[in-house]
C-alpha positions in Angstrom: -23.6 -0.6 156.6 -20.5 1.6 156.3 -20.6 2.4 160.0 -20.7 -1.3 160.9 -17.7 -2.0 158.7 -15.8 0.9 160.3 -16.5 -0.5 163.8 -15.2 -4.0 162.8 -12.0 -2.4 161.4 -11.5 -0.3 164.5 -12.0 -3.3 166.9 -9.6 -5.4 164.7 -6.7 -2.9 164.8 -5.7 -3.7 168.4 -5.7 -7.4 167.6 -3.6 -6.9 164.5 -1.1 -4.8 166.4 -0.6 -7.5 169.0 0.1 -10.2 166.4 3.5 -11.8 167.2 3.7 -14.6 164.6 3.8 -14.6 160.8 3.4 -17.7 158.6 3.5 -16.5 155.0 2.9 -18.9 152.1 6.5 -18.0 150.9 9.4 -16.1 152.4 10.6 -15.9 156.0 8.7 -17.3 159.0 8.6 -15.4 162.3 7.8 -16.7 165.8 7.4 -13.9 168.3 8.0 -11.4 165.5 6.1 -10.2 162.5 9.2 -9.0 160.7 11.5 -12.0 160.4 14.9 -11.3 158.7 15.8 -14.9 158.1 14.0 -18.0 156.9 13.2 -18.9 160.5 13.5 -16.3 163.3 12.2 -16.6 166.9 12.3 -13.9 169.5 11.4 -13.6 173.2 11.8 -17.1 174.4 13.0 -20.7 174.0 12.9 -23.0 171.0 12.2 -26.6 171.6 12.1 -29.3 169.0 10.7 -32.7 170.2 8.4 -35.5 169.3 5.5 -37.2 171.1 6.5 -40.7 170.1 8.2 -42.8 172.7 11.4 -41.2 174.0 11.3 -37.4 174.4 14.2 -36.5 172.2 14.7 -32.8 171.7 16.9 -29.8 170.9 16.7 -26.7 173.0 18.0 -23.3 172.1 17.6 -21.5 175.4 17.6 -17.7 175.2 15.5 -17.0 178.3 17.0 -14.9 181.1 18.0 -16.9 184.2 19.3 -15.7 187.5 21.7 -14.0 187.2 21.4 -14.8 183.4 22.5 -17.3 180.8 22.4 -17.9 177.1 23.0 -21.3 175.7 22.5 -23.9 173.0 21.7 -27.3 174.4 20.5 -30.8 173.6 18.1 -32.4 176.0 16.8 -35.9 176.7 13.6 -36.0 178.7 13.9 -35.9 182.5 17.7 -36.3 182.4 18.1 -32.6 181.6 20.7 -31.1 179.3 22.9 -33.7 177.7 25.0 -31.2 175.9 25.3 -27.4 176.3 27.4 -24.5 175.2 26.7 -21.0 176.3 27.6 -18.0 178.5 26.8 -17.7 182.2 27.2 -14.7 184.4 27.8 -15.5 188.1 27.8 -12.2 189.9 27.8 -10.2 186.7 31.1 -11.7 185.4 30.7 -13.5 182.1 31.9 -17.1 182.0 31.8 -19.1 178.7 31.2 -22.7 179.3 30.3 -26.0 177.7 29.5 -29.4 179.2 28.2 -32.8 178.5 26.0 -34.0 181.3 23.5 -36.7 182.3 21.7 -34.8 185.0 21.7 -31.1 185.4 19.6 -28.1 186.5 19.4 -24.7 184.9 22.4 -22.6 184.1 25.8 -24.0 185.0 24.7 -25.7 188.2 25.5 -29.3 187.3 26.9 -31.4 190.1 27.8 -34.5 188.1 28.9 -33.5 184.6 30.2 -36.0 182.1 32.5 -33.4 180.6 33.1 -29.6 180.9 34.8 -27.2 178.6 36.1 -24.0 180.2 36.7 -20.7 178.4 40.5 -21.0 178.8 40.6 -24.3 176.9 40.8 -26.5 179.9 38.7 -29.7 179.9 37.2 -31.6 182.8 36.0 -35.1 182.7 33.8 -36.0 185.7 34.3 -32.5 187.0 33.2 -29.0 186.0 36.4 -27.4 187.4 39.6 -28.6 185.8 41.5 -25.8 187.6 44.8 -24.9 185.9 45.1 -28.3 184.1 44.4 -28.6 180.4 42.8 -32.0 181.1 41.5 -33.0 184.5 39.9 -36.4 185.1 37.9 -37.2 188.2 38.0 -41.0 188.0 39.9 -43.7 186.3 41.6 -43.4 182.9 43.2 -46.0 180.6 45.7 -45.4 177.8 47.2 -47.7 175.2 50.1 -45.2 175.1 51.1 -42.0 176.9 54.0 -39.7 176.1 55.6 -36.8 178.1 57.4 -34.6 175.6 60.5 -32.4 176.1 61.1 -33.5 179.6 64.1 -31.6 181.0 66.8 -32.8 183.5 66.7 -36.5 182.5 69.0 -38.2 185.0 71.7 -39.5 182.7 74.1 -37.1 184.5 74.3 -40.0 187.1 76.8 -41.7 184.7 79.0 -38.6 184.3 82.5 -38.9 185.9 82.7 -37.5 189.4 79.0 -38.0 190.2 78.6 -38.0 194.0 77.1 -41.4 194.5 75.7 -41.8 198.0 77.5 -44.6 199.9 75.4 -47.6 201.1 76.1 -46.6 204.7 74.9 -43.0 204.1 71.9 -44.4 202.2 71.0 -46.7 205.1 71.1 -43.7 207.5 68.9 -41.6 205.2 66.3 -44.4 204.9 66.3 -44.9 208.7 65.8 -41.2 209.3 63.3 -40.3 206.5 61.5 -43.6 205.7 61.8 -43.1 202.0 64.5 -43.1 199.3 66.3 -39.8 198.4 64.5 -38.0 195.6 61.3 -40.0 196.1 58.4 -38.2 197.7 57.1 -39.4 201.1 53.8 -41.2 201.4 52.2 -38.2 203.2 53.3 -35.8 200.4 51.8 -38.1 197.8 48.5 -38.4 199.7 48.3 -34.6 200.0 49.6 -33.4 196.6 49.2 -36.4 194.3 51.9 -37.7 191.9 53.5 -36.1 188.9 54.1 -38.9 186.4 56.9 -37.1 184.7 58.7 -36.2 187.9 58.2 -39.7 189.4 59.4 -41.4 186.2 62.6 -39.3 186.3 63.1 -40.0 190.0 62.7 -43.8 189.5 65.1 -43.8 186.5 67.6 -42.0 188.7 67.2 -44.6 191.4 67.7 -47.4 188.8 70.8 -45.7 187.4 72.3 -45.2 190.8 71.5 -48.8 191.7 73.2 -50.0 188.5 76.4 -48.1 189.5 76.3 -49.7 192.9 75.8 -53.2 191.4 78.7 -52.6 189.0 80.9 -51.4 191.8 80.0 -54.4 194.0 80.7 -56.8 191.0 84.1 -55.3 190.6 84.8 -55.8 194.3 83.6 -59.4 194.1 85.9 -60.1 191.2 88.8 -58.6 193.0 88.0 -60.7 196.1 87.7 -63.8 193.9 91.1 -63.0 192.4 92.7 -62.6 195.8 91.1 -65.9 197.0 92.4 -67.8 194.0 95.8 -66.3 194.5 95.9 -67.3 198.2 94.7 -70.8 197.3 97.4 -71.2 194.7 100.0 -70.0 197.2 98.8 -72.5 199.8 98.8 -75.3 197.3 102.3 -74.4 196.3 103.5 -74.3 199.9 101.9 -77.6 200.7 103.7 -79.3 197.7 107.1 -78.2 199.0 106.6 -80.1 202.3 
């Protein structure tokens, strides 16, 4: 009897040593570990929380090694892939912290059509995973109820300073014929290639309006002088006619 009990114990030891989970009646719960240090601890793989009712809602905490490797926290929605993810990805061994909101993505950071991406330098991309050097890059249309460019230098009120070299209308006409655009305004080819800076363009347009205002004021003064001369000539003619 004792020998049989000894054999059972000996055969059971390898099974006990391979145990990976522990579910005690109280205390910490371990998945993939028999020595959990927190209330719930999982080691060696992914955690997925989902339900079998209707839509496959779920939360993934992905700690598996990808190629080259990645670690992330993500929310998923069925076949659409990761809807929301934050983590670290190592392309070519260089760590890159990232985050994105996406409707259709593959593993790691390979997401061709992200809704939103958060880069490690604080830059945000909407509709693009690469905002470049911009703090906010939008690949698509955007609408504002109000937008403000703060602390914009070199506002063109200097146009109204005495001695400002206002271009004559003749010189302006020659410039337009030669360049096909107004001075200080980028050409169509430049805009198509480089895009448009709202702050710079607003400044350039204000400068054009101020210069145009000076020209209109100057033309009005000349018109008033011409009207005065015409009235003087008419008065002299009437006076000469009355003497005959």
